[in-house]
C-alpha positions in Angstrom: 4.2 -64.1 6.8 7.3 -64.2 8.8 9.4 -65.6 6.0 8.4 -62.7 3.8 9.8 -60.6 6.4 12.7 -61.9 6.7 13.1 -61.9 3.0 12.4 -58.5 2.8 14.8 -57.6 5.7 17.6 -59.4 4.0 16.8 -57.6 0.7 16.9 -54.2 2.7 20.4 -55.0 4.2 21.8 -56.5 1.0 20.8 -52.9 -0.6 22.4 -50.9 2.1 25.7 -53.0 1.8 25.9 -53.2 -1.9 27.4 -50.3 -3.5 25.3 -48.2 -6.0 25.6 -49.0 -9.8 27.3 -45.4 -10.4 29.7 -46.2 -7.7 31.0 -49.4 -9.1 30.9 -48.1 -12.4 33.7 -45.6 -11.4 35.8 -48.2 -9.9 39.0 -49.4 -11.6 39.2 -53.0 -11.9 41.7 -53.1 -9.1 39.4 -51.4 -7.0 36.9 -53.6 -7.5 39.0 -56.6 -7.0 40.1 -55.0 -3.5 36.7 -54.5 -2.5 35.6 -58.2 -3.5 38.5 -59.5 -1.5 38.1 -57.6 1.9 34.0 -58.7 1.6 35.0 -62.2 1.4 37.4 -61.8 4.3 35.2 -60.1 6.1 31.8 -62.1 5.5 33.1 -65.5 5.3 36.5 -65.2 7.6 36.3 -62.9 10.4 32.7 -63.1 11.1 32.8 -66.8 11.3 36.2 -66.9 13.0 37.6 -69.1 10.6 41.1 -68.5 11.9 42.5 -71.4 9.9 41.7 -69.3 6.6 43.3 -65.9 7.8 46.6 -66.7 6.1 45.1 -66.6 2.9 44.2 -62.8 3.3 47.2 -61.5 4.8 50.7 -60.7 3.9 53.8 -61.8 5.6 54.7 -58.0 6.7 50.9 -57.3 8.0 50.5 -54.4 10.4 47.6 -53.9 12.5 46.7 -50.5 14.2 44.3 -51.8 16.8 45.7 -50.8 20.3 44.4 -54.2 21.7 46.9 -56.4 19.4 50.2 -56.4 21.2 52.1 -58.9 19.0 52.8 -57.7 15.8 51.3 -59.2 12.6 49.3 -62.2 11.8 50.3 -64.0 15.0 48.8 -60.9 17.1 45.7 -60.8 14.8 45.1 -64.8 15.5 46.0 -64.1 19.2 43.2 -61.4 19.5 40.7 -63.5 17.4 41.2 -66.6 19.5 40.8 -63.9 22.6 37.6 -62.8 21.2 36.1 -66.2 20.6 36.9 -67.4 24.2 35.1 -64.3 25.5 32.3 -65.0 23.5 32.0 -68.5 24.8 31.9 -67.3 28.4 29.9 -64.5 27.6 27.9 -64.5 24.1 27.0 -60.7 24.4 30.8 -59.8 24.5 33.3 -60.3 21.8 31.8 -62.1 18.8 31.4 -63.6 16.4 30.2 -59.9 15.7 26.8 -59.6 14.8 27.2 -56.3 12.8 25.7 -55.4 9.3 28.2 -53.7 6.5 25.9 -50.5 5.7 28.6 -49.1 3.4 31.5 -50.4 1.7 34.1 -47.7 0.2 37.1 -48.4 -1.8 39.8 -45.7 -3.1 42.6 -47.3 -4.7 44.2 -49.7 -2.0 42.1 -49.0 0.9 38.8 -50.6 1.4 36.7 -49.1 4.6 33.6 -50.9 5.7 31.1 -49.4 8.0 29.3 -51.6 9.8 26.0 -51.3 12.1 25.5 -53.2 15.5 22.8 -53.2 17.6 24.2 -53.0 21.2 22.4 -52.9 24.7 21.6 -49.4 25.8 23.6 -48.5 29.1 21.0 -45.9 29.7 17.8 -48.1 28.8 18.5 -51.4 30.2 15.6 -53.1 28.3 16.4 -51.0 25.0 19.2 -51.6 22.3 20.9 -48.7 20.4 22.4 -48.5 16.9 26.3 -48.4 16.9 28.7 -47.8 14.1 32.1 -48.7 13.5 34.8 -48.7 10.5 37.3 -51.6 9.3 39.8 -50.2 6.9 42.2 -52.6 5.3 44.8 -51.7 2.8 45.1 -54.5 0.1 48.5 -54.7 -1.8 49.8 -57.5 -4.1 46.5 -59.3 -3.6 46.8 -59.6 0.4 45.8 -57.5 3.5 48.8 -55.4 4.6 47.4 -53.0 7.0 44.3 -52.6 9.2 42.9 -49.6 11.1 39.4 -50.3 13.1 37.3 -47.9 15.6 38.4 -50.5 18.7 39.5 -48.5 21.8 41.8 -49.8 23.9 40.3 -52.3 26.7 39.6 -50.3 29.8 39.2 -47.2 28.1 35.5 -45.7 27.7 34.9 -43.0 25.2 34.1 -39.3 26.8 30.4 -38.8 27.3 28.6 -36.2 25.2 28.5 -33.6 27.8 32.4 -34.2 28.8 33.4 -33.8 25.0 30.9 -30.7 24.8 32.9 -28.9 27.7 36.2 -29.4 26.3 35.3 -28.4 22.7 32.7 -25.6 24.0 30.0 -27.0 21.8 
């Protein structure tokens, strides 16, 4: 029975990650290629931290907008990935490889956005978890990733609480 439940869960996850047939039909061949390229990188290289394969996916003039990557280009990204891997080896709950499921993949020309879901420990309920969502947007040009944005915050900066945000916006 357990294997049937695992199989059903895998199918549900796949259904969320796969674009609908209507969306796929509306995509150009280049958009479909860009989406497949980014999903290949994300699922088979980034999540597994195969740093030796990163060069296959990134342009020489790659730009990353993650505020924690301070060295420009691919060397900075690789340095960051190595730091994440080192943190994970000392504290598996921090730093990865990230166990997050892609729940939506969106492509618009050269831009591919992955919306991912991750279960995190709930700071308000120590025995519980909550679903957190983030994004990765990559611009693909000439068959390589040339630019990247994500929802990562600078280390040491906590997002404002809901009540603090409400106080400043009046909502």
